[in-house]
N, C-alpha and C positions, 0 to 999 in steps of 0.2 A: 504494500500500500504506500502511495506517495502523496504527500501533501505539500502545497506551495504556500508560503507566507510572504506577502509583499508589503513593503512600505515605500512611500514616496514615489518617485518616477525612475525606476531602474533603467540603466543603459542596457540595451539589448546586445548582449555579448554573443548571441547565437550559440551558446554552449548547449542549450537544451533544444531538442528538435521535436519532442513529443509534448503536446499540450497537456498541462496539468491545471485543474481548476484551483482557484484561489481559496484558501481557508482563512478563517478568522483567527486573529492572534489570541483570542480568548482560550483556545485549546492548544496553544504552543506548549510543547512538553517540557520546556526548560525555563528556569527563572530568567527574567530579562528586564532591561531598563534602557532608557535613552538619556544620555547626559553629555553635555558639552559637544553636541553634534555627532555623537557616536552611539552606536547600538551595542550593548553588551549583554551577553547571555552566559550562563554558567550551569554546571552540574557537578554533583558530588561523585567521587569514584571510590569504590571499595578497593581493598588492598590487592585483590586478584584481578581487577579490571585491566584489560588490555585496550589501548587506543591505537587503531590502525589508520593508515591513510597519509594524506598530504603529499602523495606522489614523490616527485624529486625533491628530497629534503635531506638535511644532514642527520646524523645520529642513527637510531635504530629502527627496526620494524615496529616495535612498541614505542609510541611517541611520548610516553610519560616522562616527566622529570625535566622538561626543558621548555623554553619559549621559542616558538617559530614565528616567522613573519612571511606572509604572502606578499612578496615584492621582488619581482624579477631583477636579479642582481648579477652584474658582471664581476665576479669575484673568483679568482683562480685558486684561492687558498681554502680548500674544503676541509676545514678543521672542525673539531667538536664544538668550538666556541661560536661558530657561525649560526645565524638564525634563518638564513634564506640562501638559496642557490639561484639558478637561472629561470626557474619556473614558478608559476603560481597555480597549484592544484588544490583547490579549496574543498576537499572532500575528506571526511574522516568517519570512522565507525566506532561507536560507543555502545556496547551491549547489543541491544536489538535495534539500534537506530543507525541509519546512515544520514549524515548531515552534509549537504552541499550548499555553500554560500556563493551564489552567482553575483559577484561584485568585483569589478575590475580594478579597484584601488587596494590600498593596504589593509591587511587583516592581521591582527596579533593573536596568536594562539598560545596562551599560558596553560600548559597541560601538566599541572602538578608541580610547577616550579615554585611559585610564590607560596602555595599551600599544597602539601603533598597529596591531599585527598580531594582537591578541587581543580576543575578546569574552567578557565574564564576566557571567552573569545570576544575580542573587541573589533568591531567593524568600523573603519574610519569614515563613516558617513551614515546616512539614513535612507538612501535610495538603493534598494537591493531586493533580491528574491532569495529566500531560504527554502530549500527542498528537504523535507524530512521523510526518510524511507524507513518503514518499519517491517521487519521480517525476523524470522526465528534464528537464522544462521548468517554469519558474515558473507559466505559465498552467495546466498540468496539476496542479501542487500546489494552486493556488487552487481549481480545480474540485473536487478531492477533498476539500479542507477544507470548502468550502461545502456539499458533499454531506452531511457529518456534522453540520453545524450548522443545516441546514434552509434552505428557500427564502426569499429576500428579500421583504420587504414590497412590495406594489404599491399605490400610492395611486390615487385616482380620476383619471380623465383630465383633469378641469379643474385638478388640482393641478400640471399642467405649464404653466399660464398664468402671466402676470406677476402679481406680488404686491407690495403696498405696505404697509409697516409703519413705525411710529414710536412711540417712547415719548415722547408718547402722544397719540392722538386722544381728547381728554378727554370729548367728548360726541357726540351723534348729529349735530349740525350739522357738526362737524369731519369726521366720516366722510363725510357727504353731500357736503361741499365737495371732498374728495379725489376722489370718484367723478365729480362734475360737472366738475371741472377736467381730469381725464384724458379724459373724453368730449369736452369742448370742444377739447382739443388733439388729438383723434383718435388718442390713444395707447391701445393695447389694455390691458385690465386684467381680472383675474378675481377677485382677493382683496384685501380690506382687513383689517388686523389690529387686534385690540383688546388693548391692554396693560393693566396692572394698574388703570388708572383706570376701566375699565368696571364694576369690582366695587363693591359697597357696603363702603367702608372696607377694601378689599383682602382681602375674605373670598371664598375659593373658592366657586364655584357660586352666587354672588349677582349681582344687577344693581343698579347705582346708578340708581335710578329717576328721580332728578332730572336726571341727565346723559343717561339713555337711557329716557325714558318710552315706554310701549307697545312694549317691546323685541321682543316676538313679532311684532307687525305690522311693525316696522322691519326685522327679519330677512326676513320674507316679501316685503316690498317689494324688498329687494336681490336676493333669489333670483329674483324675477320678472324682474329685469333682468340675471340671470345673474352676479351678484356674490355671492361667498361671504364671510361674516364669520368670522374665525378668532380666537377668544378664547384668552388665556393661562390656564394653570392652574399654580399654584405648589405646592410640596411641603408647605409649612407651613400648618396650619389655625389661624386666629386663636382665641386663648383669649378667649371672650366668653360670658357667661351669656346664655342664650336663643338663641344661634346654633346651629341644629339640627345642623350637621355636627360642631361641636365637642362639643356635648352628647352626641351619639351615640358619638363616639370616646372620650370620657372615660368614659361609663357602661359601655361594653363593653371597656374596657382596650385600645383599639386603638392607642394612642400609644406611641412608644419610651419606655423607662424609664431611670432611673438605678440605681445600685447598691442603693439602699434600696427600690426598687420603685415610687417615685413617678414621675410623668410628667416627662420631660426638658423643660425650658422654655428655648427659644431665641428670640432676637429677629430678625425679618425685617421685611418691609414693614409689616405691620399691628401691629408690636410683638411681644409674646410669643405664640408659637404652640406647638402640639403637632405632632410629626412622626409621621404614621402609620407603623406598622411594616409596610411593604410586603413584607417577607420572609415574612409570614404569608398563607396563601391566603385565609383568611376576611377579613382586612383588605383585601386586593386586591379581593375580590368586593364588599365594602362600598364602598370608595372608587371603584371602577370604575362602580358603579351610580349614583354621584352625577353623573356626566356626563350622565345622562338628563335632569337639570334643564334643561340647555342644548340637548341634541338634541331634546327635546320642543318647544323654541321654534324649531326649524328649523336649528340650528347643525350643520354637518357637517365641521368641521375644528378641530383644537386644536394648540397648542404647549405642551409641558410644560417648565417652567423652574425654576431655583433648586433642582434636585434632585440636587446632588452628595452631600449637601445643603449649600446655602449657608446659613451662619449668621452674622448680623451681630455677635451677642454672645449670651452666655448670662447668666442671672440671676446665677450665682455669679461668672462672669468680670467682669461689669460692676461688681458690688459690690466685688470685690477691687481693680479699677482705681480706682474712686472713693475707696476707703479709702487707697490709696497716694497719690493726688493730695491728699487732705485732710491726710495726714501731712506733706506737703511745703509746705503753705500757709505763706506768710510767709518761707520760706527763700530764700537766695540760691543759685539752681540753677547749679552748675558744670557743666562738660562732661559728666561721668559721670551726674549726677543728672537733667539735662535729657533726655539721650538715653535714659536708662532710663525716665523717665516717658513720653516719646514712644513708645517701644517697647511699653510696657504697653498704651496705647490702640490703637496700630496692630495689636497682636497679638490684639485682641478678636475680629476676624472670622476665621471658619474656623479656630479654634484647635484645635491637636492635643489640648490638655487637654480641650476640650469634646467632641471626637469620642471620646476615650477614656472619657468619662463616660457614654456612651450604650450601652444594651443592647437587643438584639433577642431575639425568640423564634424559633428555627430548629428545626423538627422537635421541638418540645417542650422544647428546651434553651435556656438563657440564654447568649447569645453577645455578646461585646463588639463594638461597631460597627467598630472597627479591623480586625476579622477579615473583615468583609463590606462594607466601605465602598464598594467599586467596583461593587456590584450594587444599591445603594440606588436610584439614579435609574432604572436599567433596570427595576427591579421596580415602580416607580411607573408607568412607561410600559406595562409588561406588564399592570398592573391595568386601564388604559384599553383597551389592545388586545384583551385577552381579552373585555371587556364588549362592545366594538364588533363583534367577529367573531360572538359569540353572538347579539347583538341584530339586527345589520344584515347579516351576511355579510361576505365579503372585498371589498376594493376600494371600499368605500362611504364611509369616513371618512378624511380627511387627519389624520395624526398624526405629529408629529416632536418630538424631545426634545433638551435640551442635554446632560445627562449620559447616558452609555450604556456598555454592556458587550456583548461578543459574545453573541448570543442575542436581544437586543432588536431586531436587524435583521429578525426575523420579523414584528414587529408595528408597527414605526415606522421613520421616517427620522431624520436628525439634521441640525442646522445647526452650524456650526463656532464658535458662541459670539460673545462680544462683541469683535469685532475692531476695528481702527482704520481711519480714512481715510488710510492709508499706501499708497504705491505698492508697497512690499514685500509687502503683504497680498494683492495680486492674485496674486503668485507663490506665497505661502503657501497660498492656496486651491487653486491649480493642483496643487501638490505633494501636498496631502492627498487629492485626489480619487481617484487610483488606490489609495492606501493604505487609504482607507475602503472602496472597492469590494472589495478583497481580503478584508476582514473581513465582507462581506455587506451593508454599508450603501450601497445604491445610490441611494436618495432622499436626496440631501444637497446642500449648498451653503453658501456664506458669506453674510454680510450685505453685499450689493452696495453699493458706495459707501463702506462702512465704517460701523460703529456709533458708535464714539467719535470725538471731534474733528470739525473742520469740513472737509467735502469740497470739492474744487474741481470745476468743471464737467467738465473733461477727465478727471479721475480717475473720476467717476461713469460717464461714457461708456465708458471703457476697461474698467472693472469690469463694466459691463453686457454688453460685447462678449464677455467670458469667460462671464458668467452666461447668455448666450444658449444655452449648451450644458449647463449644470448642471441636473439635474432640478428642484431647488428654485431658482427664480429670484425672489429676494425682495430688494427694496431696503429697508434698515432703518437707522434712525438714532436717536441717543440724545437724551434730554431736555437742552435747553440747547445743542445743536449747531445748525448751519445746516440749514435745511429743505432736503432733497435729493430731494423728489418731482420727477419728470422735468419737469413743467410749470413748475417754479419758475425754471428757468434760461432764459437767452436762447436763441433759435433752437431752440425745443422740437422742431422737426421732425427734428433730428438724433437725439433720443431716440426719436421715433416710428419712424425708420428702423431703429434697433437692435432695438426691441421687435417691430416688424412682422416683421423677419427671424427672430426667435425663433418667432413664431407660424407662420411658413412652415415652420420646421424641426420643429414638434411631431409630425407624423406619423412622421417618421424617428426622432426622439428617443424617442417612445413605443414604437415597434416595437423599437428597440435596447434600451430599458429592459426590456421584457417578455422579450425573448430572453435577456438577461443574468440575469434572475430565474429564469426557467424552466429554463435550461441551466447555472445556477451559474457564469456567466461574469462578465466585467467590462465596464462601459461605457467606462471610461477605463483605459488601460494605459501604462506607461512605454515609450518607444521601444525600449528594450533587450529587452522581451518579444518583440517582433516581429523585431528585427534584432540578435540576440545576438552576431554576429560583426563588427558594425560598431562600431568604437571610438568614433566621434563620437556615434552613436546611443546607445551604452551610457552615455555620460556626459552626455547631454542632459537637463536638468531644467527647461526652459522651454517644452517642447512635449509633447503627449500624443497617443497614438492614441485615436481615438473610434470605437467599434464596429468593424466589419470593413472599413469603407470609407474612413475619414477620418483626418486628423491635424489637430490644432488648435495654433495658435501665437499667443497673444494678445499685444498690446502691453502692456508693464508699466512703461514709463518715461515720465516727464513731458517735454513739449516736444519730442517726436519725431514725425516724419510716417510712421514705419514701423518695421521691424526687420529684422535678419538672421534667416534661417531655414535650417535644414539639412534637405534632402530626402534620405532614405536610399534612395529610388528615384525614378523619374520620376513626377511627379504633376501634377494640374491645380490651379492656384491659383484659388480662387473667392472673390469678395467679394459678400456680400449686403448690400443697403441698401434697406429698404422692399421694393418689388416688383422692384427692379433687381438683375440678376445679371450680373457680369462674370467672364470666365474667361480664363486664360492658361496655356499649357503650359510646364512647367519640367522640365529634366533633373535627374537626381540631382546633389546638391552644395549648396554654400552660395550663397544668393541674398539680396539686399536687396529687400524688397517694400514698396511704399507702401501704407499703410492709413490712410484718413481717419478722423476721429473718429466718423463716422456709418456706418462699415462693419464688418461681421462677417466676419473672414477664416477660411477653412478650406482644406484641401488634400484632394483626392479621389485615391485610389490608382488606378493604371492598371487599366482593365478593370472598375472599380466605378462605381456610380451611387447617388445618394440621391434620395429623393422630397421634393418641396415642395408645399405647398398655397397657395392664395391667403390673404393675411392677413385677419383679422377682428377685431372689437373684443372678442370673448369666445371661449373655446375651444368653447363650445356652438354657435357660429355658423360654425365652420370647416367647409369642404367637404373631407372626407377621402376622398372617392371620386374626384374629378377631380383627379389629381395631375400635376405636372410633374416630369420626371426630369432630373437634371443629372449 
């Protein structure tokens, strides 16, 4: 059963696609009040209550004990101290209730932080819809929620292959070398990514012709070898006379404005840019049509980035900082003055003052950015998704985004942003998977091996062993960090064993994915969903249920040869390594299992089986008809 409670005049985020009749707040199930222009509601929690949800967020599967904020944030340091990441997924589960707050501005979720037995949710405004879903089990709550927000995006089949990315493969030769080296190492590969350097001076929908001459032929050659090139698209459009995308946007008034009606000017990779007002349908249609420049060249996959929106600085912010620095020239900077000056420059990026100076047009009305911040990136991705579906139909184009809001799950996937080569980030990825699934984002995954900092060989292998199960399996690393392509390390055959195991699993993973999309289910579930009366299972956050058949338990610590695992029922322990399969029967309980660096571990439930195919160098070469069942 779903009820909708509405106050004020909510902005239509298009997150919900199924009409739900309005209910009177007199039967709202939680204590609530309105004060200082904010709506606050709260509920008490028993010691054993688990709070699920919030999609892409820091910390654990159980959200108790911390404050979270729904505010899409460009922050690459995903530590336990953070309150928000790149997404705003305003859905949580408490006992028999699912709670979705359809509100595109800031929400504060104090879930047992201030008071251990109480949750207090503060909505930064009074114009919103709250949907309350009441069902007996969490999985039933998720299914009914997903029913009202619409079916999850399904990517092309090849998007389940292994993908290699780095900031940056600067030219065609670098891309070709990646493909050749993977082929020489006999390691499967389906996609290579193009970061900002493929563009002409970081301008969207352009090609750096010196670095990538004859780009259309280059793309065709790769597709003939079943390799897909995936270029990045950023939210900001470079301000440059003669650049057609900027000229069109400026002439038609498509960019976000300031209070005086002029275009907001922020600095990102190319310097000063205009930010398209993606909240306008005409702007989305215009920007979406620009992807045709690349699809006409044979490109069939994209990743949208920097769309929180990320802003390095604004013209006015930079001028203020430089003036403050100039005023201090020649002075003896004491403690207060030095740290003030440091904070002035550190505060240039993603400044709240800058966000507050931006205006959008929503349904013919001028609206401050802070009231719609969380749907900006989702609206950019909607622009692309709407164009792709209209032009190519469903399941033809790979699309995923960094910033997101519920509703964007219908047209794209997500990746979990700029993580680090930290062992803790293997677990962070694991914990975000079921939460993202609850919110409809099925095509998701982390930067395997970690984006920032230098990865170690064993970290990359262990990260890949978890990534063998995530729909998006992408190895990605940052400029200036250690190269972490699989063939770069000694004994590359270990990496081949892991990735071949992934290719063997693709028929099962793809079937599980489609079922979850079509039936509004989850690929990954907390153990507590399946074993609610099992105390150990309820508190387990290092293992997940996968589909109807399996449980996964990755290794997430350095210098260990295995891990302890809890089996809530009798299961078969399976290790995949290349074409090798080993099996061992285990009874319910705690077991230590040995897992080598070149093995992918999983556990199959009693009476269940999964299908495997023979590995191949590309998804297009997989034999999905002649399957082996284990």
